[in-house]
N, C-alpha and C positions, 0 to 999 in steps of 0.2 A: 084606669082604676086607682082610686085614692089609696095610698100606702098607709098602713097602720103602724104607729110607733108607740111602744110602752116604755114609760120612764118611771123608775122607782125613786123614792125620796124627792118627790116633786113639789112639795108645798112651800119651799123657799130656796134661796141661793141659786146654785148652778142648775139644779133640777127644775126649778120654777122657770128660769130663763130658757132652758132647753125646750120646755113645753111651749112657752110663748113663741119662740122663733120657729119651732117645728110647725105649730098651728098656722103661723103667718106664711110658712112655705107650702101650705096646702096639705099637710099630713093630717090624718086622723090620729089624735093623741089620746092615749089612755094614761092618765096620770095617777099613779098609786102612791099612797102615803099612809102613815098611821092616823094622822089628823090633817084635814085640809086647812086652808088659810084663806082669808078674804082675797088675797092677791090671786091665788089659784082658782078660787071660785069665780073670779072675774074674767078668766080666760074662756075661750070657746073650745073647751076640751072635756073629755069624759073623765070624771074623777071617781076613783074607787078608794074609799077609806078603809081603815082597820087592816092594813097590810103591813105586817112585820116580816121583813125579809129574812130574819133569823129564826122564824118560827114555822115549823113544818105544817102545823094545823092551819095557820093563817095562809100559807102559800097554797095548800091544797084547796082551801075555800076560794082563793083567787082563781086557781086553775078551773074549778067547777063553774065559776061565773063566766069564764072566757071559753068554755068548752065549744069547740066547733068553729072558733074564730081564728083567722090567720093573723100573725104578727110578722111584719116585714123587718122591723128593727126592735130589738130589746136592749134598752140602755140601763145597765145596772149602775145607778148613780148613788143610791142610799149609802150613807156612811157616817161615822162619828169619829171625833178626834179628841185626844187628851194627851198632852205632852208629859212624859214621865222621865225624870232624870235618875242617875245613879243614887242620889240622895233620897229619892222618893219611893224606893222599892220596898214598900210595906204592904200590909194585907189589902189596903184599899187600892193600891197600885196593881196588885195581882188581879183583883176583881175587875178593875177597870180594863186591864189588858185582855182578860178573858172576854169581856163584853165587846171590846173592839174586834177581837178575833171572830166572835159570833156574827157581828154585823158586817164588818169590812171584808173578811176572808170567806166565811162560809155563806154569807148572804147572797152574793152574786152566783155562787155555784148552785146553791139550793133553788134560787129563783129560776135560773136557766133550766135546771132539771125539771122543775115543776111545770114550766111552760114549754117543754120540748115538743109536745104534741101540737102546739100552736105555730111552731117554726117549720119551715120547709126549705126546699132547694131555693137558694138565693136570699134567704133570710140572713140577717146580720146580728151579732151580739156584741155590744160594747160594754166594757168594764171600766168605769171611771176609778182609777187608782191614784197613785202619786209617785213622783220620782223619788220621794223619801223611802219608797220600797226598794230602790235600786241599791245594791250592795257596792257596786263599783263607783257610784256617784256619791257615796256617803263620806263627806269630808268634815262633818261637824259633830257627829255623835249624838247622844241623847235621844229623846222621843222614843224610848224603847218599845212600848206597846204599839204605838202607831206605826213605826217603821216595820216591826215584825208582822203586823196585820196586813200591811200593804205588800210586803215581800211575799207573804203567803198567797194573797189573791193574785199576784203576778204569776206565781207558779200554777195556781188553779186555772188562770186564763190560758196559759200555754198548753196545759193538758187538755182543756176544753177545745182549743183550736185543732188539736190532733184528733180528738175523739169525734168532733162534729164535722171535720173536713169530708169524710165519706158521704155525709148527708147533704153536702153542698151548702153548709152553713159556715160563714166566716166569723172569726172572733178578733176584735181589736182591743188591745190593752192600752188605755188612754190616760195620760196625765193632763189635767185641766189647766195647769199653770198655777202660780201662786195668786189666788183670787181673793178679792176683798168681799168676804161674806161674814155671816154671823159666826161660822165655824172658826174663822181666822181672826175673830174680833175686829173685822174690817181692816186688817193689815194685808198687804199684798202688793203686787205689781200691776194687776189688771182687774177690770170689773167683770161681773158675771156675763154681760152681753158679749164681750170679746172672747171670753173663754168658751161660752156656748157655741158661738159661731165657729170657732176653731174645732171644737169637738164634732159638730155636725159635718164640717168639711172632711174630717178624718173618717167619719162613718160613710160619707159619700164615696170616698176613695177606697174603702175597705173591700177587698175581694178575696177569693180563695187563694190567689197567688201570694198575697201579703198577709194572710191570716196568721195570727199568733205573734205579731210584731208589737213592740212597746213604743208608742208614739207620744210625743208632746203635742198639745193642741195646736201649736204653731207649725207642725209638720216635721219637726226634728225627730230622728230616730234616737231613742234613749238606750243607754247601756243597762244591762241586767244587774 
């Protein structure tokens, strides 16, 4: 039976590449996003638009559309980034940080909760986070709102792994690497195809035994 994978934030970057590779691997892909893109429309995947992972009304509408359907993998990829330094802590920075918390931290938690009835024993939940959310690994400072939002989603992912373990659902907390995408202004060390391949490999290896772990897409275990 063909496995079904739902990917949020799928219209560009890592999300788009995840959809491309998963479809090539024979998965049925449900690609959710606020607005589709020509690149996403060109893939052989099921696209659902108008999905804002930080908005409960939007997520409830998604859950209604998918009622009765099973999801083998849920990959919470949607996210936003804005670097904020000490010198930039003004009202705009506060509002930007709140928005990053809504999307990066609450989004994966709310999405997983909304689609919980679609998940079952053996399902897997992936949260695409960042090693910038690691407190132990922070040796450069700055990026306050983004770092805090990713630390928060790491904490949410760990709690989800504990709460979902009795249901046979594993949760992986996954750093994609420093990837050259629009979000990073195409700075980085790797391209989306390499990152997506690593993330898929980590999802393949995810089990109840290693649920709740924080992994780099290359397979390294990361510090909290």
